[in-house]
N, C-alpha and C positions, 0 to 999 in steps of 0.2 A: 329377279324377286321370285320367292317362293309362294305357293299356294296350300292353303290347308284344306284338306277334303276328308270329312270325318276323321278328323284327328291325326290323318296321314300327311306328313310334308312332302308336296309333289314339287318337281322343277318344271319351269316352261318348256314346251316343246322345242324351243329353238335351243335351249341349252342341252336338252336330253340328245338332240341331234348331233350337236357337236360332240359331245362326250362320249356317244356311241362309237365314234371313230376310234377311240382310244381303248375301247373294251377288250379287243383280243390281246393287246399288250399288256393289260391289267391281268388277264386271264392267265397269260403265259408267266407274269411275275408270280401271280398266286401258286400256279403249280409248281415252279421251281421252289418257293418258299416251303410248300408242304413237302416235297421230296427231298429237298437238301437239309431240312431241319434235323437236328440229331435225334435219333429214334433209339431210347435205351429203355430196357425194363429192369425195374430194381431187382436185386437177387433175392428172390423168395425160398422160403423153406420148403423142401419137398423130403418124401419119405417113400420107401419103397412100398409095392404093393404085397409082397410076399417073401418069403425066405427058406431056405432049405440047409439043414444041418449036415455037412460034409464029414465033419470029425468032432468027437466029444459028445455025441448024442446017444440016445434021445435027451440024456440029462435030465434037469429037474424043472418043471414049469414048462411054458409055452414060448416057442422062439418067435411067434408073431406078437407077442407082449414087448419085445425089443424095437418095433418099429409102429406101434398103433397108438402111443401116447397114453397107455393105461397108467404107467406109474408117474407121469408128469402132473405136479401140483398145478402148474398153468399152461393149457395147451396152447395150441396155434391152428391156423387153418392151412392146410396143405395147398401149396400152390398159390396162396394169397399173402399171408404174413411176411413180412419183410424179415429175412434172416438175421442181418446185423442188429436190427431193433430188437427182435425177440432174443436173441442170446445176451444183449445189452440189459436186458431187464432181469437177468440172472434166475431164469426158471430153474426151480429146484425138481428134484426126483425124490419120490417116496423111499424109505427104507424097507417097506414092506415086501415080502418076497411073493405071495401068492397073487399070480395073474398081474404081476407088474415088473418082474424080473425073470432072467433065464439063468440058470447054471448047468455047466457041461457036468459029464459024468465024474464022480468023484475020483481024485487021484491021477485024473488024465494029465492035468497041466496045460494041454493045448486044446484049442477048439477052432474049428472053421465054418463058417457061415456065409453062404452065398445068398445075397440079397437081388431081388429082382423087380424093376420099375414097371415091367410090362411093355415098355417101348424105350427107344434112345432118349436119353436125357443129356443136358450139358450142365456139367457140374464143376465147382472149383473149391470146396470146402466140405469138411466132414466134422461133424458134431457127434461126440460120445459122452453119454453119461456113465460114467465107469462105476459100476456096482461097489459099494462102499465095504461090504463083509469081505468079498473075495476078488472080485473085479478081474482085470487084466493088468499085467506088468509091463508088456509092451505088444504091438501088433504091426503088420503090414496090411496095406489095402491095394487091392488089384482091380482092374477093370477090364469088361470084356463086351464085345458087340453080340457075341453069339453063343456065349456061355461055355465054349471050348477052349479058346485062346485068350489067356489073360495077361495084361501089362501092369507091372507094379506101379502105383501112383504114391504111395507112402510106404517107407521102409523103416522098421524100428522106432516106430512113433511111441512116445511114452507118455501115457496119460496121468493125471494127478491121483494118488493114492488117497481115497476119500475117507472121510468119517463122518457119521450123521448124515442129514440130509445133504444130497450132493448135487452140483450143477454140471454143466457141459464144458468140456475141453473142446477147442476147435482147431482143427488142422487144415492147413491150406497146401493146395497141390495145383499145378498146371491145369488150365481149362482141359476138361476131358469129356468126350462123347462117347457114352456106354450104355447099356442096358442093365448088365450084372456087374454088381461090386461084391467081391470075396474080401471078408473079414478074417484074417488069420491071427487068431489070439494066442499070446503065451502067458500064462498065468499060474497060479493067483498073485496078487499083490504080495510084498513083502509082509509077513506077519499076519497073513489071512486067517480068519476063523474057520474057513472051509477050503478044502484043497481041491479046488475046481476054478477055472476061469468061469466068470460071470459078467453079463451085460445087463445093465439098465436100460438105457435106449440110445437109439442111434437118427441120425438126420443128415440131410445134405443142403448145400446152397445151391440153387439153379444159377449158374453163371450170368451175369447181365450180358444184355447183347451189346456189342460195340457201338458206341456214338457215331453217327454219320451213315448209319445204315438205313436206307430208305424203306418205309413202310411199303410192302410189296402191292397191298390194295391200292395205292396211289399213283402206280406207275402207268395203269390206263388213263388216269386223269391227266397226266403229265402228256401223254400221247394226244388226247383231245385238244389240249392247249397249244400244242404245236400245229395240229390240223387246222384250227381257228385261226392262227396267225398266217398259215400258209394261203388260206381262203380269203383272208382280209386282202392280202398282198396281191392276190390275183385280181379280186375286184377293185383294188385301187388302181392297178396298171389299167384294166379294162376302162375305168371311168376317166382316165387321163388320155387315154387313146381316143375315145369318144369326144372329150373336150376339144382335143387338138383337131379332129376331123371336122367337128362343128364349125370351129374356128376357120 
């Protein structure tokens, strides 16, 4: 029978007494469920915090305008917006130049930019809004943890030769952990109206955590569950011994 006290359903003491014997096991089951449940973060869109022109500069415009969303008609929340969902919405980039795009020096044909996230990130996709008047014909993308030694993650990637308002091309690569990403562009596009490589915007997808990885903060809870079960077993053995001695 249940009793209601101030709107709260309470069980009789006898039932609570018997059910309490199962609490350690329930705690263990709960902690196992919490720790073993798949833990995965969706792949959010992230952008570098700064950039340096290694070749083709100073150029025309501001290099920070290639990673600060200035030219995007529909922006995103860095580290929050889902990358795939955002790209699927077909976000367009303005064709305006000033404070929205960057062009390398006239006649250079090549440009190298190093983007810095400020700390190590784990990424697996690269989005490029290829500027419509000049853009880049192809590019390599390299990654580095220290800014000195770089490893290529994309080679001879070819973006769309855009006209008018333009959307992003997405390039996938193996999951890479790095702080610096170097963009080596060869350009401009075929039939370009300006003889220089140009960039609209870039962004990356943060690689989702693999399923089945336990939340680190839950590991102590799992330990407490084991301690509770061990304590319960010791108490049960003591009770049985006392009952045997009394008999």
